[in-house]
PADOGU-616824 format. One record per residue (C-alpha): residue number from 1; residue in three letters; y, x, z. Coordinates in Angstrom, 1 decimal. Example, Ala and Ser with C-alpha at 12.3 -4.5 7.8 and 13.67 -1.06 7.14 Angstrom:
PADOGU-616824
<1 'ALA' <-4.5 12.3 7.8>>,
<2 'SER' <-1.1 13.7 7.1>>,
end
This chain:
PADOGU-616824
<1 'UNK' <0.0 0.0 0.0>>,
<2 'UNK' <3.5 1.2 -0.8>>,
<3 'UNK' <5.5 -1.7 0.7>>,
<4 'UNK' <8.1 0.8 2.1>>,
<5 'UNK' <8.2 3.2 -0.9>>,
<6 'UNK' <11.3 5.4 -0.6>>,
<7 'UNK' <12.8 3.4 2.2>>,
<8 'UNK' <14.3 5.3 5.1>>,
<9 'UNK' <13.6 4.4 8.7>>,
<10 'UNK' <14.7 5.6 12.2>>,
<11 'UNK' <12.4 4.8 15.1>>,
<12 'UNK' <13.5 5.8 18.6>>,
<13 'UNK' <11.2 6.6 21.5>>,
<14 'UNK' <8.3 7.3 19.1>>,
<15 'UNK' <6.6 10.3 20.5>>,
<16 'UNK' <3.6 8.3 21.5>>,
<17 'UNK' <2.3 4.7 21.9>>,
<18 'UNK' <3.8 1.8 19.9>>,
<19 'UNK' <6.7 3.8 18.4>>,
<20 'UNK' <4.3 6.5 17.1>>,
<21 'UNK' <2.1 3.9 15.5>>,
<22 'UNK' <5.1 2.2 13.8>>,
<23 'UNK' <6.1 5.5 12.4>>,
<24 'UNK' <2.6 6.3 11.2>>,
<25 'UNK' <2.3 2.9 9.4>>,
<26 'UNK' <5.8 3.2 7.8>>,
<27 'UNK' <5.1 6.7 6.5>>,
<28 'UNK' <1.7 5.7 5.3>>,
<29 'UNK' <3.3 2.9 3.2>>,
<30 'UNK' <5.8 5.2 1.6>>,
<31 'UNK' <8.8 5.4 3.9>>,
<32 'UNK' <10.7 8.5 4.9>>,
<33 'UNK' <10.7 8.3 8.7>>,
<34 'UNK' <13.0 10.0 11.3>>,
<35 'UNK' <10.9 10.0 14.5>>,
<36 'UNK' <13.0 10.3 17.7>>,
<37 'UNK' <11.8 11.1 21.2>>,
<38 'UNK' <13.7 12.5 24.2>>,
<39 'UNK' <10.9 15.1 24.6>>,
<40 'UNK' <11.2 17.7 21.8>>,
<41 'UNK' <7.6 18.9 21.9>>,
<42 'UNK' <6.3 15.3 21.8>>,
<43 'UNK' <8.5 14.5 18.8>>,
<44 'UNK' <7.4 17.6 16.9>>,
<45 'UNK' <3.7 17.0 17.6>>,
<46 'UNK' <4.0 13.3 16.6>>,
<47 'UNK' <5.8 14.1 13.4>>,
<48 'UNK' <3.2 16.8 12.5>>,
<49 'UNK' <0.4 14.4 13.1>>,
<50 'UNK' <1.9 12.0 10.5>>,
<51 'UNK' <2.8 14.8 8.1>>,
<52 'UNK' <-0.9 15.8 8.1>>,
<53 'UNK' <-1.7 12.3 6.9>>,
<54 'UNK' <0.6 12.9 3.9>>,
<55 'UNK' <3.4 10.9 5.3>>,
<56 'UNK' <7.1 11.8 5.1>>,
<57 'UNK' <8.3 12.2 8.8>>,
<58 'UNK' <10.7 14.5 10.5>>,
<59 'UNK' <11.1 14.9 14.3>>,
<60 'UNK' <14.5 14.4 15.8>>,
<61 'UNK' <14.6 15.0 19.5>>,
<62 'UNK' <17.3 13.7 21.8>>,
<63 'UNK' <18.5 10.9 24.1>>,
<64 'UNK' <18.5 7.6 22.2>>,
<65 'UNK' <20.8 6.1 24.8>>,
<66 'UNK' <23.6 8.5 24.0>>,
<67 'UNK' <26.1 7.1 21.5>>,
<68 'UNK' <27.1 10.4 20.0>>,
<69 'UNK' <23.4 11.3 19.5>>,
<70 'UNK' <22.7 7.9 17.9>>,
<71 'UNK' <25.5 8.4 15.4>>,
<72 'UNK' <24.1 11.9 14.7>>,
<73 'UNK' <20.7 10.5 14.0>>,
<74 'UNK' <22.1 8.0 11.4>>,
<75 'UNK' <24.0 10.8 9.8>>,
<76 'UNK' <20.9 13.0 9.7>>,
<77 'UNK' <18.9 10.3 8.0>>,
<78 'UNK' <21.5 10.0 5.3>>,
<79 'UNK' <21.9 13.7 4.9>>,
<80 'UNK' <18.1 14.1 4.6>>,
<81 'UNK' <17.2 11.1 2.6>>,
<82 'UNK' <20.4 9.6 1.2>>,
<83 'UNK' <20.4 6.3 3.0>>,
<84 'UNK' <19.1 4.2 5.9>>,
<85 'UNK' <17.1 1.0 5.4>>,
<86 'UNK' <15.4 0.3 8.7>>,
<87 'UNK' <16.4 1.0 12.3>>,
<88 'UNK' <13.9 0.2 15.1>>,
<89 'UNK' <15.2 0.5 18.7>>,
<90 'UNK' <11.9 1.2 20.4>>,
<91 'UNK' <13.1 3.6 23.1>>,
<92 'UNK' <13.0 2.0 26.6>>,
<93 'UNK' <12.2 2.7 30.2>>,
<94 'UNK' <10.6 0.7 33.0>>,
<95 'UNK' <11.7 1.4 36.6>>,
<96 'UNK' <9.9 -0.8 39.0>>,
<97 'UNK' <11.5 -1.7 42.3>>,
<98 'UNK' <11.9 -4.4 44.9>>,
<99 'UNK' <15.0 -6.4 44.3>>,
<100 'UNK' <16.3 -6.0 47.8>>,
<101 'UNK' <16.1 -2.2 47.6>>,
<102 'UNK' <16.8 -1.6 43.9>>,
<103 'UNK' <19.1 1.4 43.5>>,
<104 'UNK' <22.3 1.2 41.5>>,
<105 'UNK' <21.4 4.4 39.6>>,
<106 'UNK' <18.1 2.9 38.5>>,
<107 'UNK' <19.8 -0.3 37.3>>,
<108 'UNK' <22.3 1.7 35.4>>,
<109 'UNK' <19.7 3.9 33.8>>,
<110 'UNK' <17.5 0.9 32.7>>,
<111 'UNK' <20.6 -0.8 31.1>>,
<112 'UNK' <21.8 2.4 29.4>>,
<113 'UNK' <18.5 3.1 27.7>>,
<114 'UNK' <17.2 -0.4 27.0>>,
<115 'UNK' <20.5 -2.2 26.2>>,
<116 'UNK' <23.2 0.3 25.4>>,
<117 'UNK' <20.8 2.5 23.3>>,
<118 'UNK' <19.6 -0.5 21.3>>,
<119 'UNK' <23.1 -2.0 20.9>>,
<120 'UNK' <24.7 1.2 19.5>>,
<121 'UNK' <21.7 2.1 17.3>>,
<122 'UNK' <22.1 -1.4 15.7>>,
<123 'UNK' <25.9 -0.8 15.4>>,
<124 'UNK' <25.6 2.7 13.8>>,
<125 'UNK' <22.7 1.6 11.5>>,
<126 'UNK' <24.5 -1.6 10.4>>,
<127 'UNK' <27.7 0.3 9.6>>,
<128 'UNK' <25.7 2.6 7.3>>,
<129 'UNK' <23.8 -0.3 5.7>>,
<130 'UNK' <27.0 -2.2 5.1>>,
<131 'UNK' <28.6 0.8 3.4>>,
<132 'UNK' <25.5 1.2 1.2>>,
<133 'UNK' <26.0 -2.4 0.0>>,
<134 'UNK' <22.3 -3.1 0.2>>,
<135 'UNK' <20.1 -5.1 2.5>>,
<136 'UNK' <18.7 -3.6 5.8>>,
<137 'UNK' <16.4 -4.3 8.7>>,
<138 'UNK' <17.1 -3.9 12.4>>,
<139 'UNK' <14.4 -4.5 15.0>>,
<140 'UNK' <14.6 -4.5 18.8>>,
<141 'UNK' <11.7 -4.1 21.2>>,
<142 'UNK' <11.8 -6.8 23.9>>,
<143 'UNK' <8.9 -7.7 26.2>>,
<144 'UNK' <7.2 -10.8 27.6>>,
<145 'UNK' <9.0 -9.8 30.9>>,
<146 'UNK' <12.1 -11.2 29.1>>,
<147 'UNK' <10.3 -14.6 29.1>>,
<148 'UNK' <8.2 -14.7 32.3>>,
<149 'UNK' <8.9 -13.3 35.7>>,
<150 'UNK' <7.1 -10.1 36.8>>,
<151 'UNK' <7.2 -8.8 40.3>>,
<152 'UNK' <9.5 -5.7 40.8>>,
<153 'UNK' <10.8 -5.9 37.2>>,
<154 'UNK' <14.0 -7.9 37.6>>,
<155 'UNK' <16.3 -5.3 36.0>>,
<156 'UNK' <13.8 -4.5 33.2>>,
<157 'UNK' <13.1 -8.2 32.4>>,
<158 'UNK' <16.9 -8.9 32.4>>,
<159 'UNK' <17.4 -6.1 29.9>>,
<160 'UNK' <14.7 -7.3 27.6>>,
<161 'UNK' <15.9 -10.9 27.6>>,
<162 'UNK' <19.4 -9.6 26.7>>,
<163 'UNK' <18.0 -7.9 23.6>>,
<164 'UNK' <16.6 -11.2 22.3>>,
<165 'UNK' <20.1 -12.7 22.7>>,
<166 'UNK' <21.6 -9.7 21.0>>,
<167 'UNK' <19.3 -10.3 18.0>>,
<168 'UNK' <20.5 -13.9 17.8>>,
<169 'UNK' <24.1 -13.1 18.2>>,
<170 'UNK' <24.1 -10.4 15.5>>,
<171 'UNK' <22.9 -12.9 12.9>>,
<172 'UNK' <26.5 -14.0 12.7>>,
<173 'UNK' <27.7 -10.4 12.2>>,
<174 'UNK' <25.1 -9.0 9.9>>,
<175 'UNK' <23.8 -11.9 7.6>>,
<176 'UNK' <26.8 -11.6 5.2>>,
<177 'UNK' <25.6 -8.1 4.4>>,
<178 'UNK' <21.9 -9.1 3.9>>,
<179 'UNK' <20.9 -7.3 7.1>>,
<180 'UNK' <18.2 -9.0 9.2>>,
<181 'UNK' <17.9 -8.5 12.9>>,
<182 'UNK' <14.9 -9.5 15.0>>,
<183 'UNK' <13.0 -8.6 18.1>>,
<184 'UNK' <9.3 -8.2 19.1>>,
<185 'UNK' <8.2 -9.1 22.7>>,
<186 'UNK' <4.9 -7.3 23.3>>,
<187 'UNK' <2.7 -8.3 26.2>>,
<188 'UNK' <0.2 -5.9 27.9>>,
<189 'UNK' <-0.5 -3.1 25.5>>,
<190 'UNK' <-3.0 -0.2 25.8>>,
<191 'UNK' <-1.0 3.0 25.4>>,
<192 'UNK' <-1.1 6.5 26.9>>,
<193 'UNK' <1.3 5.4 29.6>>,
<194 'UNK' <-0.4 2.1 30.6>>,
<195 'UNK' <-3.9 3.6 30.5>>,
<196 'UNK' <-2.9 6.1 33.2>>,
<197 'UNK' <-3.7 3.1 35.5>>,
<198 'UNK' <-7.5 2.9 35.6>>,
<199 'UNK' <-7.4 -0.8 36.3>>,
<200 'UNK' <-5.1 -1.7 33.5>>,
<201 'UNK' <-7.6 -2.6 30.8>>,
<202 'UNK' <-9.8 -4.6 33.1>>,
<203 'UNK' <-7.0 -6.5 34.7>>,
<204 'UNK' <-5.3 -7.6 31.5>>,
<205 'UNK' <-8.5 -8.3 29.7>>,
<206 'UNK' <-9.3 -10.8 32.6>>,
<207 'UNK' <-5.9 -12.6 32.4>>,
<208 'UNK' <-5.1 -12.5 28.7>>,
<209 'UNK' <-6.5 -15.6 26.9>>,
<210 'UNK' <-7.7 -13.7 23.9>>,
<211 'UNK' <-9.7 -11.4 26.2>>,
<212 'UNK' <-8.0 -8.0 25.9>>,
<213 'UNK' <-4.6 -6.3 25.9>>,
<214 'UNK' <-3.0 -5.5 22.6>>,
<215 'UNK' <-3.3 -2.1 20.9>>,
<216 'UNK' <-0.4 -0.1 19.6>>,
<217 'UNK' <-1.6 -1.1 16.1>>,
<218 'UNK' <-1.3 -4.8 17.0>>,
<219 'UNK' <2.3 -4.4 17.9>>,
<220 'UNK' <3.1 -2.1 14.9>>,
<221 'UNK' <1.6 -4.6 12.5>>,
<222 'UNK' <4.1 -7.2 13.8>>,
<223 'UNK' <6.9 -4.8 13.6>>,
<224 'UNK' <6.1 -3.8 10.0>>,
<225 'UNK' <6.1 -7.4 8.9>>,
<226 'UNK' <9.5 -8.1 10.4>>,
<227 'UNK' <11.1 -5.1 8.6>>,
<228 'UNK' <9.3 -5.7 5.3>>,
<229 'UNK' <10.6 -7.5 2.2>>,
<230 'UNK' <8.3 -10.4 3.0>>,
<231 'UNK' <10.4 -11.2 6.1>>,
<232 'UNK' <13.7 -11.3 4.3>>,
<233 'UNK' <14.5 -14.9 5.3>>,
<234 'UNK' <13.6 -14.3 9.0>>,
<235 'UNK' <16.5 -13.2 11.3>>,
<236 'UNK' <17.6 -13.8 14.8>>,
<237 'UNK' <14.0 -14.4 16.0>>,
<238 'UNK' <11.7 -13.0 18.6>>,
<239 'UNK' <8.0 -12.7 17.9>>,
<240 'UNK' <5.8 -12.6 21.0>>,
<241 'UNK' <2.7 -10.5 20.6>>,
<242 'UNK' <0.7 -11.0 23.8>>,
<243 'UNK' <-2.7 -12.5 23.1>>,
<244 'UNK' <-1.5 -15.8 24.5>>,
<245 'UNK' <-0.6 -14.5 28.0>>,
<246 'UNK' <2.9 -16.0 28.1>>,
<247 'UNK' <1.4 -19.5 27.4>>,
<248 'UNK' <-0.4 -19.4 30.8>>,
<249 'UNK' <1.3 -16.5 32.6>>,
<250 'UNK' <-1.2 -15.5 35.3>>,
<251 'UNK' <0.0 -12.7 37.5>>,
<252 'UNK' <-1.8 -9.4 37.3>>,
<253 'UNK' <-1.1 -8.9 41.1>>,
end
């Protein structure tokens, strides 16, 4: 498949897990991918793994919540590949904490990475797409915690719900330029990070209606659809990918 032949994409927070799988699939279908991660070694290793599969992917390490760095990433994609077609704000952090004891610095950090980083990536990418005079795709990474309450995740859930509202709001700003903006809300997903918990797979298999947590590929499949030409008439929407969990919402605790 060459669905994304010669398109140019930025994916943040993509050194492993869902972001890496999105990059792998995009490159495998013909896209030129700028793979970002805050950890330089992780970004380089991830990009090399994709290059070995004959995909066009360059690492670009740095803080995806820093506005100057975000603008630099967009410039780099244009300098390297001549344009920007797709921007996926995948970078995010989860800082658990009891509401009554949650630290201001933790709250600020969650909002900076999850919200500010996504907002200003969308801004910088949309400005470039607008200047190109061609259509574009912007995608945010929300979460089922933006729909259903999770213990000790008030700040995180708040940030993810806000991203879905941002996707709706930007429809007004971006539609005149043929730029779509959507969000994905993954549920429990097996990644390197989540599987550090030895009970994760068993717990979420028990409480997910479909009988298992998602894989990174499950989420990447949804992401690729929303940034593909086939989704050109879909904008301002959030696609929940959770095996039915949010329909019943049993607590993992």
